[in-house]
N, C-alpha and C positions, 0 to 999 in steps of 0.2 A: 070622206073621214067614216060617217054612220056606216055607210055600204062595207066599207072595210072591215068597220067592229061587228057586223050583224054576221060577216063571214066568217071571222074568227070564231065567234062563236056557234057558229054551225060548224065548224069543224072540229072543233074540241067536242062539241055533242056528240060526234057521228063517231070521232074516234075513241071515246070513252065508252060509246053503246058495243062498237067492234071489239075493245077490249072484255069487255061484259062477256060478248058472247064468246070470243074466243078461249075467254077463262071457262067456262060452263060446260065448253065441248070439251077442255082437256080432262074436267073435273069426271063428265061422263066418262071420256076413254079411258080415265086409272079405274073407275068405280068397275069397267067392262074386264078391264085386265086383272082386277082383283077377283073378279070371279070364275078366272080361268079355269083354274083347279076343279072347282066344284061342276065345271059346263063338261068337264072331259068325260065321253061316256067309256066305264070301262065295260071291258067284255060281258056277255051276257053267263052268270053262275058266278061272278066276282060279287065280292061284299066290301066296297071300299068304305073307309072309315076315316075319320080326321083323328089325326097328331095332334092338330092343333086347333083348340077352341075358338082362336081369335080375342080372347079376350085376358086370357093368363096364362102362366105354366105349369098348368095342373097336367100331369102324365109326365112330366119332363123334369133333370135334376142337375145341377152343377152350379156354375158359379154367378149364382142372381141376387145378392147380398144377402141371401138368408144363412143363419148362422156367424153372421161376420166375414160371409165370403168374398171376395171380389165383386162388383156387379158389372158384369160384362154384359150378360144378356138380360135384357126386359122389355115388355110391351107396349105397342106404342100405335093405335089407331088400326089393329088387327095387322099388325104386322111384328115380328120377332124382329128386334135389333141386338147386332152382336157389335158391340163397340168398348175401346178403350182409348184413352187419352195417353199423351205424351209421356207422362208422369207414371201411369199404370200398366204399361202394356204386360202381356202374360211372360213368363221368361220362357216357356212354351208352349205350343197351339193349345188350346183351351177348346174344349168342346160342351154344348148343350145335349144332354142325351137322354132318349126315352129311358123310360123304368123297366118298359117291358121289350125282350128282346124277338128278334125277326132273321128268318133263315131265307125265305124264297119270297120273295115281293115285289109289288109293282109299286112305286113311288112317283106320283106328280107334286110337282111345287113350283115356284118362283124364287129365284135368287138376284139381289142387284148388288152391286159392289160401289156402296155410296161415297165411301171416302178412302184414300189410297190407293196403290196398284198391285197390294198382296192379294194371292189369289184365297179363296175358302174352297169350302168344298164339304159331300156327305159322306159321314164315316159309316161304315159298316162291316158286318161278318167279324166282329172283334169285340174288344173287351176296354173297360178303362185301365187305365197305364198310368204310372208314376215312375217315371225312370229315374230321376234322382231326387224325389221327395219334397220338389216344389211346388208340383202341380198334379193334385189328386183326378182332376178332373183332365189329363189328355187322354190318348187313345193310341191302341195297338190292333190295327187290321188294314182292311182297306180305304181309300178314300178316293172319291169322284170329284176331281177337281173343274173348279169354275172361278170366274170368267176370264181371270188371265191364267196363264200357262196350264190350259185344258188337259185333259188326262189322268189317268189310275197313278196311284200311288199307296205302298205297301209299308204302313209306319211302325217306324221303328224293327224293320225286318228286311224287307229288299228294297226299298225305295222304290225307283221310278219300273213300272212293271209296265204303261202303257202311254204313249205318246200322240199327240194329233199332227202325226206325222205328214197327213196331207192336207192339214187345215182345214178340215170338215168344219171344225166346232167353231176354229176361228170366224169362219166366214157365215155362221148362222149365227154367233154371236150379234144383237142388235142394239148392244152398249148400255142397257137400260134393265128392265125387270127381263130375264130372258125364264122361257117358258118350259120346263124341263121334266123328262119322264127317263126314270132309272127302272129297268127291268132286271133284276137280278134271281137269276134260278139255276139250282148245281154252283158250276162252277164259269157259269156264265153272266158277265155283264154288258149290258145295249144300255145306250144313253143317246136321247133326244132330245133335240136344243130347237126351240120354237118350229117343232113340226117335221124337221128333219134328223135323219138315223145317222148320229155322227161317231158312234162308237160300235164295234160289237167285238167283245172278245173273250176267250176261255183261260182262263187260269191255269197254267201247266202242274200248279201245284195245288190239286184240290182240296188235301188234307186243311190248308189254310184257309179254308173257305166254310165256315162255321157260323152258327145263331150268335146275333150280338144284338146290342143296341145300335138304334139309328142316333148316330150324331151330328150336330151341325156346329162347322169348322168356326173357331175366330183364331187367325194364324199368330203365331209370334212375330213381332215386327216391332223390335225394341228401339223406345224414342220417337215414334212416330203414331199419330193419332190415325185411328182406321176405324170403319165401320160396313158391315156388311148386313144386307137385309132378308128375310125370309119370309114368305106368307104361302097359302094353302095347306102344303104338307097333307095332302091324303093319299091313304096306302092299302092296298089289296095284300092280304096272304095268299100262298100257294095259287098265282096267277095261270092265265092260259099263255102260254108259249109265242104271244104274240105283241107287238106295239099297239098301243089303244090313241098314239097320239100322233102317230107318221100315218099319212095317207098311203093307201094300198094301190099297188101299182096293176 
């Protein structure tokens, strides 16, 4: 009996120790992942700048609760969280927008769908749009979608303009924090996911590719609680015409 008790206590202690080690390893991995954008080596001559300071939404505008707006965007533990509950879902897709406008740029960031299956995305080359007066922080322009429904969309104009027809993005998707790079130069948009080039597309209507704010999307999904998370968000303007996160062959 005593021997069995000692064995049980030893087993419990070992299990607890293994759990602690596992938790520490997971925390270390998450920290390394969180440092990914900062570890990306931008091509020589580029000057990467942080769009997100990791503490607050300085340099951004949108529905953050300020001025009585719906509080869809917050910052928690170095992450921009885009969230709505069932009761307060936006009537149309909502965007947190940079106050500064960008034309040719490289953006590296991580995105994660934390709740619901609705896609999110990064909006670019457009402007704030208020189609019916219900949501001033909507967007008209290009959208790079992730992590469900990978592809490119032209908001309030041509709709779908590029689909992940060969499944390259879907194959690269790890189901959690996806490491992404967007290279937008001229009329061309390239997207890399977790080190893989998954899209390389030229807009046949270059007149629609103009300077605009960067937007983080919280998609309209009535009656559904949803959450998307963003971190990193480091950008360089007028970049070299080469990917920074794809291994050269």
